[in-house]
C-alpha positions in Angstrom: 6.0 -6.4 24.1 2.8 -5.7 22.2 3.2 -4.7 18.6 2.2 -1.2 17.8 -1.3 -0.7 16.3 0.1 0.4 12.8 2.2 -2.8 12.7 -0.8 -5.0 13.3 -2.8 -3.0 10.6 0.2 -3.4 8.2 0.6 -7.1 8.7 -3.1 -7.7 8.0 -3.3 -5.3 5.1 -0.1 -6.6 3.4 -1.3 -10.2 3.8 -4.7 -9.5 2.2 -3.0 -7.6 -0.6 -0.5 -10.3 -1.4 -3.3 -12.9 -1.5 -5.3 -10.6 -3.8 -2.3 -10.1 -6.0 -1.6 -13.8 -6.3 -5.2 -14.5 -7.3 -5.2 -11.7 -9.9 -1.9 -12.9 -11.3 -3.3 -16.4 -11.7 -6.5 -15.2 -13.4 -5.1 -12.5 -15.7 -3.0 -12.8 -18.8 0.1 -10.6 -18.1 3.8 -9.9 -18.6 6.4 -9.9 -15.9 10.1 -10.6 -15.6 12.0 -13.6 -14.4 15.6 -12.7 -13.5 15.6 -9.9 -16.0 13.9 -11.9 -18.8 10.4 -10.9 -19.8 7.9 -13.8 -19.6 4.2 -14.2 -20.5 1.7 -16.4 -18.7 -0.7 -16.6 -21.6 -0.9 -17.7 -25.2 -2.7 -14.4 -25.9 -0.9 -11.8 -28.1 2.0 -10.9 -25.9 2.1 -7.4 -27.3 -1.3 -6.6 -25.8 -1.0 -8.3 -22.4 -0.4 -5.8 -19.6 2.6 -5.7 -17.2 1.8 -7.1 -13.8 1.0 -4.6 -11.1 -0.5 -4.8 -7.6 -4.0 -4.1 -6.1 -3.2 -0.5 -5.3 -3.0 0.3 -9.0 -6.6 -1.0 -9.4 -7.8 1.0 -6.4 -6.1 4.3 -7.3 -6.6 4.1 -11.1 -8.4 1.3 -13.0 -11.3 1.2 -10.6 -12.4 4.6 -12.0 -11.2 4.3 -15.6 -13.4 2.8 -18.3 -13.6 2.9 -22.1 -15.5 6.2 -21.9 -12.7 7.9 -20.2 -12.1 10.2 -17.3 -9.9 13.3 -17.1 -6.6 13.3 -15.1 -8.2 15.8 -12.6 -11.3 13.7 -12.2 -9.3 10.5 -11.5 -7.4 12.2 -8.8 -10.6 13.5 -7.3 -12.4 10.2 -7.4 -9.4 8.2 -6.0 -8.4 11.0 -3.6 -4.8 10.2 -4.4 -2.5 10.2 -7.3 -1.6 7.2 -9.4 1.4 6.4 -11.6 -0.1 7.5 -14.9 3.2 7.2 -16.8 3.6 3.7 -15.5 0.0 2.5 -16.1 0.3 3.8 -19.7 3.7 2.2 -20.3 2.5 -1.1 -18.8 -0.4 -1.3 -21.2 -3.5 -0.5 -19.0 -4.5 3.0 -20.2 -4.0 5.7 -22.8 -3.7 9.4 -21.9 -4.5 11.8 -24.6 -5.5 15.5 -25.0 -9.3 16.2 -25.3 -10.5 15.9 -28.9 -11.4 19.2 -30.5 -9.5 21.2 -27.9 -8.0 24.0 -30.0 -5.7 25.4 -27.3 -2.0 25.2 -28.2 -1.2 23.3 -25.0 -4.1 21.5 -23.2 -3.4 21.4 -19.5 -2.4 17.9 -18.5 -5.1 17.8 -15.8 -7.7 18.0 -18.7 -6.2 15.1 -20.7 -8.5 12.0 -20.9 -7.6 8.6 -19.6 -9.1 5.6 -21.2 -8.7 1.9 -20.5 -7.1 -0.2 -23.2 -8.6 -3.6 -24.0 -6.0 -5.1 -21.7 -6.9 -2.6 -19.0 -10.6 -3.3 -19.3 -9.9 -7.0 -19.0 -7.8 -6.4 -15.9 -10.4 -4.2 -14.4 -13.1 -6.9 -14.8 -10.8 -9.5 -13.2 -9.8 -7.2 -10.3 -13.3 -5.9 -9.5 -14.7 -8.9 -7.6 -11.4 -10.1 -6.0 -11.6 -8.1 -2.7 -14.9 -9.9 -2.0 -13.4 -13.3 -3.0 -10.5 -12.9 -0.6 -12.7 -11.6 2.2 -14.9 -14.7 1.8 -11.8 -16.9 2.1 -10.8 -15.0 5.2 -14.2 -15.6 6.7 -13.7 -19.4 6.1 -10.2 -19.3 7.5 -10.6 -17.1 10.5 -14.3 -17.2 11.1 -17.2 -15.1 9.7 -18.0 -13.5 13.1 -14.3 -12.5 13.6 -14.0 -10.9 10.2 -17.4 -9.1 10.7 -16.2 -7.8 14.1 -13.0 -6.6 12.6 -14.9 -4.8 9.8 -17.2 -3.2 12.4 -14.3 -2.0 14.5 -12.5 -0.6 11.5 -15.7 1.1 10.3 -16.1 2.7 13.7 -12.7 4.4 13.5 -12.8 5.2 9.8 -16.2 6.8 10.2 -14.8 9.3 12.7 -11.8 10.4 10.6 -12.5 13.9 9.5 -10.4 13.8 6.3 -11.7 12.2 3.1 -9.0 9.5 2.8 -8.5 7.2 -0.3 -9.4 3.6 -0.3 -5.8 2.6 -0.5 -2.4 3.7 0.7 -0.9 6.4 -1.4 2.2 5.7 -3.5 5.1 6.9 -1.3 7.1 9.8 -2.5 10.5 11.2 -1.5 11.4 10.2 2.0 8.7 7.5 1.7 6.2 9.9 3.4 2.4 9.2 3.4 0.5 12.3 2.2 -2.9 13.6 3.2 -5.3 14.0 0.3 -4.7 17.1 -1.8 -8.1 17.1 -3.5 -10.5 18.3 -0.9 -13.4 20.3 -2.5 -16.6 21.9 -1.6 -18.8 19.0 -0.3 -22.0 20.0 -2.0 -20.3 20.5 -5.3 -18.4 17.2 -5.1 -21.6 15.4 -4.2 -23.5 16.9 -7.2 -20.8 16.0 -9.6 -20.2 12.5 -8.3 -23.9 11.7 -8.4 -23.8 12.5 -12.1 -21.0 10.0 -12.7 -21.5 6.3 -13.2 -22.4 4.1 -10.3 -19.0 2.4 -10.4 -17.4 5.6 -9.3 -19.7 6.3 -6.3 -18.3 5.7 -2.8 -20.2 3.3 -0.6 -20.7 4.0 3.1 -18.1 2.7 5.4 -20.0 -0.4 6.3 -19.9 -1.6 2.7 -16.3 -0.6 1.9 -13.9 -3.5 1.1 -11.9 -4.7 4.1 -8.7 -3.5 2.4 -10.2 0.1 2.1 -11.0 0.2 5.8 -7.6 -1.1 6.8 -5.9 1.4 4.5 -7.9 4.4 5.7 -7.2 3.6 9.4 -3.5 2.9 8.8 -3.1 6.0 6.6 -4.8 8.2 9.3 -2.2 6.9 11.8 0.7 7.5 9.4 -0.5 11.1 8.8 -0.7 11.8 12.5 2.8 10.3 13.0 4.3 12.3 10.2 2.7 15.5 11.3 4.6 15.2 14.5 7.9 13.8 13.1 10.2 14.5 10.1 11.0 10.8 9.4 8.3 8.8 7.6 6.6 5.9 9.4 7.6 3.6 6.5 11.3 4.3 7.2 11.0 4.2 11.0 9.0 1.0 11.0 11.1 -0.9 8.5 14.6 0.4 9.0 15.1 2.5 12.1 13.3 -0.2 14.1 15.9 -2.8 13.1 18.9 -0.6 13.8 20.2 -0.6 17.4 23.4 0.0 19.3 25.2 -2.4 16.9 25.5 -1.9 13.2 23.3 -4.1 11.0 24.4 -5.7 7.7 22.6 -3.9 4.8 22.1 -7.2 3.0 20.1 -8.5 5.9 17.7 -5.6 6.2 15.3 -6.7 3.4 14.8 -10.1 4.9 14.4 -8.8 8.4 12.0 -6.0 7.3 10.0 -8.1 4.8 10.4 -5.6 2.1 12.4 -5.4 -1.2 16.0 -4.4 -1.4 14.9 -1.6 -3.8 12.6 -0.1 -1.1 15.4 -0.4 1.5 17.8 1.4 -0.8 15.4 4.3 -1.0 15.1 4.4 2.8 18.9 4.2 3.3 19.5 7.0 0.9 17.2 9.3 2.8 18.7 8.3 6.2 22.2 9.0 4.9 21.4 12.3 3.3 19.6 13.6 6.4 22.4 12.5 8.7 20.5 9.8 10.6 22.8 6.9 9.5 25.9 5.9 7.6 26.5 2.9 5.4 30.1 1.8 5.7 32.3 -1.4 5.5 31.8 -3.9 8.2 35.6 -3.9 8.8 38.5 -2.2 7.0 38.7 -3.6 3.5 35.5 -5.6 3.8 33.0 -5.6 0.9 30.1 -6.2 3.4 28.3 -3.0 4.1 26.6 -2.2 7.5 24.1 0.4 8.5 25.2 2.4 11.6 23.0 5.0 13.2 24.5 8.4 14.1 23.6 10.1 17.3 20.8 11.9 15.4 19.6 8.5 14.2 19.5 7.0 17.7 17.4 10.0 18.9 15.1 9.5 16.0 14.7 5.8 16.8 13.8 6.7 20.4 11.3 9.3 19.2 9.7 6.9 16.8 9.1 4.4 19.6 7.8 7.0 22.0 5.5 8.6 19.4 3.8 5.3 18.5 2.6 5.0 22.1 1.7 8.7 22.3 -0.5 8.6 19.2 -2.2 5.3 20.3 -3.0 7.0 23.6 -4.5 10.0 21.7 -6.5 7.6 19.6 -7.9 6.0 22.7 -9.3 9.4 23.8 -10.4 10.3 20.3 -12.1 7.1 19.3 -12.6 5.6 22.8 -10.3 3.2 24.6 -12.7 0.3 24.1 -12.8 0.8 20.4 -9.0 0.9 20.0 -8.4 -2.1 22.4 -11.0 -4.1 20.5 -9.4 -3.3 17.2 -6.0 -4.2 18.5 -7.3 -7.5 19.9 -9.0 -8.5 16.6 -5.9 -7.6 14.5 -3.7 -9.5 16.9 -5.8 -12.6 16.6 -5.2 -12.6 12.8 -1.6 -11.7 13.0 -0.6 -14.1 15.7 0.4 -13.9 19.3 4.0 -12.8 18.8 6.1 -11.3 15.9 8.0 -14.6 15.5 4.9 -16.7 15.2 4.0 -17.8 11.7 0.3 -16.9 12.0 -2.6 -18.0 9.9 -2.0 -15.0 7.7 0.9 -16.9 6.1 -1.4 -19.7 5.0 -2.9 -17.4 2.4 0.4 -16.2 1.0 1.3 -19.5 -0.7 1.6 -18.5 -4.4 0.5 -20.5 -7.4 3.3 -22.6 -8.8 3.6 -20.3 -11.9 3.4 -17.0 -9.8 6.4 -14.8 -9.6 6.5 -15.0 -5.8 7.0 -18.8 -6.1 10.5 -18.1 -7.5 11.7 -16.1 -4.5 12.2 -17.0 -0.9 9.1 -17.1 1.3 8.8 -14.1 3.6 9.9 -14.6 7.2 7.9 -11.5 8.3 5.4 -9.1 6.9 6.3 -5.4 6.6 5.7 -3.2 9.7 4.5 -0.6 7.2 3.6 -1.2 3.5 6.2 0.1 1.0 4.0 1.1 -1.9 6.2 2.4 -4.6 5.9 3.6 -8.2 7.3 0.2 -9.3 3.8 -1.3 -9.4 2.3 -0.6 -6.0 3.3 -3.9 -4.4 3.0 -3.7 -0.6 6.5 -4.9 0.0 8.1 -2.6 -2.6 8.8 -5.4 -5.0 
């Protein structure tokens, strides 16, 4: 059976992101943990090295933040999505302070100024060229013509989306829902203000967007369409409901089968239990092994998920043209492999550097069917 379009988009986007993250980790002095112990990859002053985060935190934050500063409101308007400001400050990338010489008793948080720390500026300079570096690698690995055709196909779809989407997937909130941008403004006003800002904050036309931005916009548009029609997020449906069937499934197996972290799965299971879609219970009386069993409501939701994927893809064939969607599907499938079980060429780029944190965990057997971008650092598998 053909994989759904959002699954193909997700596989390719997650693979690109992990390869980007591995390279950033290799190049950038940083802190991270190893089985609960903080470690440093540099002889630089450990107090001033930032905590390791994923590419999304560059795209939704550091891309727009320099030493001169940007207000909280401006950042959200530039990025067209929210970031984890508390995390980025705690992790050492930014400072967030009230406007100097503002005499009001309580300055609105939206007017506070975000500035890059020295570590954040260093990280920004390292991150900035990496999308192009990885895309060049992909051209060598998969073929320049193939990647250019994929870029053109994605641009065709992204250029017809009538909502101003961010260049990355948003951080998932409660229920792991994807949200449409909340920062739509008068087009002429936004244009005037944006043109007054530095060139690093201007948005290039679709043809010049990074491949990850095109993948993210198209995938997010699909997720928004899906979640407009359904009350369970595409992230939960694709990574948990998809795996649950007539038989209960062991909870400890779900992260491996879904390709996402146990923390992300725990968030999904909590939602499914609270909303009556599933129950987590002992595998047998007295057993310490927990299984996930769908309720009747959960089985109906699983069927709706599968039907809705096909329905939206048919709508997209009418909206963007059948040829455009079939071409996009074909190009994505070439990168992802012929079948879900096949270890495609995408996996060749996922080999971490020996000192990378992913080198200390089991290699993934599968890529997520939808990225689990959480507040934990924006990693695409919820790590």
